[in-house]
C-alpha angles and dihedrals in degrees: 000000000000124000091247092054092049091053091049092052093048091049092049091049091050093049090049092049093048091048093050092048092050092050091051092052092047091050093050092049093047091054094052108083095161113118113201121226111256143177121019090338090067093060093046094046092046093050092049093048094046091048089052094049095040093241140320132126127297105236103170139007137191138191117212097020114181090245101042145352093267131021122194121189112210122192113206125218090258092054100257118133130217125192109212118201117210135184125225090276090054093250116146111251097171147333138204133195121230095214143017095264092052090047090055091046091048092051090050090057 
């Protein structure tokens, strides 16, 4: 195999790898329709959710959730997660725990 042929094969492999990687990233982005809460709304939504759960850490947020206007995921110190649903005025309209421990914690207040 000549030097020129080897270079052509390496270049073709690199172009193929880059194209496949770009397609994978584009596909992942296209499937993710969740829009995170941003700006001043993020602080208000986080405060409302943490007040409702009695503390924890905000780990994910979403605007335009299928269940409410805002959704805030709170992870508690013990590892349980609670999804807090908020309306446009940042009032809690519902919540759900992601596992049994969080459900017990949520019921305890």
